[in-house]
C-alpha positions as CSV (number, residue, x, y, z in Angstrom):
1,M,81.0,-103.3,97.3
2,R,79.9,-102.0,94.2
3,G,77.9,-103.5,91.3
4,A,75.9,-107.0,91.8
5,G,76.0,-108.7,94.5
6,A,75.1,-108.8,98.2
7,I,76.3,-106.5,101.5
8,L,76.0,-109.8,103.8
9,R,75.5,-108.9,107.8
10,P,75.4,-112.1,109.9
11,A,72.0,-112.5,112.2
12,A,73.9,-113.1,114.7
13,R,76.2,-111.2,116.7
14,G,79.2,-112.8,116.9
15,A,78.9,-115.2,114.3
16,R,80.6,-116.2,110.6
17,P,78.3,-116.4,108.0
18,F,81.4,-117.6,105.7
19,C,82.4,-121.6,106.3
20,D,85.5,-122.3,108.1
21,G,85.8,-126.3,107.9
22,S,85.1,-127.3,111.2
23,H,82.1,-129.5,110.1
24,F,83.9,-131.5,108.7
25,F,86.0,-131.9,112.1
26,Q,82.6,-131.6,114.0
27,R,80.7,-134.5,112.4
28,T,77.8,-132.1,112.5
29,G,76.0,-133.1,109.5
30,L,75.8,-129.6,108.1
31,S,77.8,-129.3,104.6
32,P,78.3,-125.5,102.6
33,L,75.7,-124.0,101.2
34,K,76.9,-121.7,98.0
35,F,74.9,-118.8,96.2
36,K,75.5,-116.3,94.0
37,A,73.7,-112.7,95.2
38,Q,71.6,-111.4,92.5
39,E,71.4,-108.2,94.0
40,T,73.2,-105.4,95.8
41,R,70.8,-105.4,98.8
42,M,71.1,-105.6,103.0
43,V,70.4,-108.5,104.1
44,A,71.5,-111.4,107.4
45,L,72.2,-114.1,106.2
46,C,70.5,-117.5,109.2
47,T,73.5,-118.9,111.2
48,C,71.6,-121.2,113.5
49,K,70.6,-123.4,110.7
50,A,66.7,-123.2,111.5
51,T,65.5,-121.0,108.3
52,Q,63.1,-122.4,105.4
53,R,65.6,-120.2,103.3
54,P,68.6,-120.9,103.5
55,P,70.7,-118.9,103.3
56,Y,69.1,-116.0,104.4
57,C,67.6,-115.3,107.7
58,D,64.0,-115.3,108.0
59,G,63.2,-114.7,112.2
60,T,63.2,-118.8,112.5
61,H,66.0,-118.5,115.4
62,R,63.0,-116.4,117.6
63,S,60.7,-119.3,117.5
64,E,59.8,-121.3,121.1
65,R,61.5,-124.3,119.6
66,V,64.1,-123.1,119.0
67,Q,64.6,-120.8,122.1
68,K,63.9,-123.9,123.8
69,A,66.3,-126.3,122.3
70,E,69.2,-127.1,124.3
71,V,72.6,-126.0,123.3
72,G,73.7,-128.4,121.1
73,S,70.6,-130.4,119.9
74,P,70.1,-130.2,116.2
75,L,67.4,-128.0,114.9
């Protein structure tokens, strides 16, 4: 990618940072977050939805609260 924009890399291995619409069918309470990259640089997008800086990963997934959460429970 040349010019303005970000090089997007998911924070979690195998995660999909782009909306596939599945939240509508699974009733997750989540909705897409539209954003525009302001500069060209490497970033990690949050895929755990626990970040305090959406859409960017802030490392919250490493916290004890997130690590001890049960699979499928809201964060």
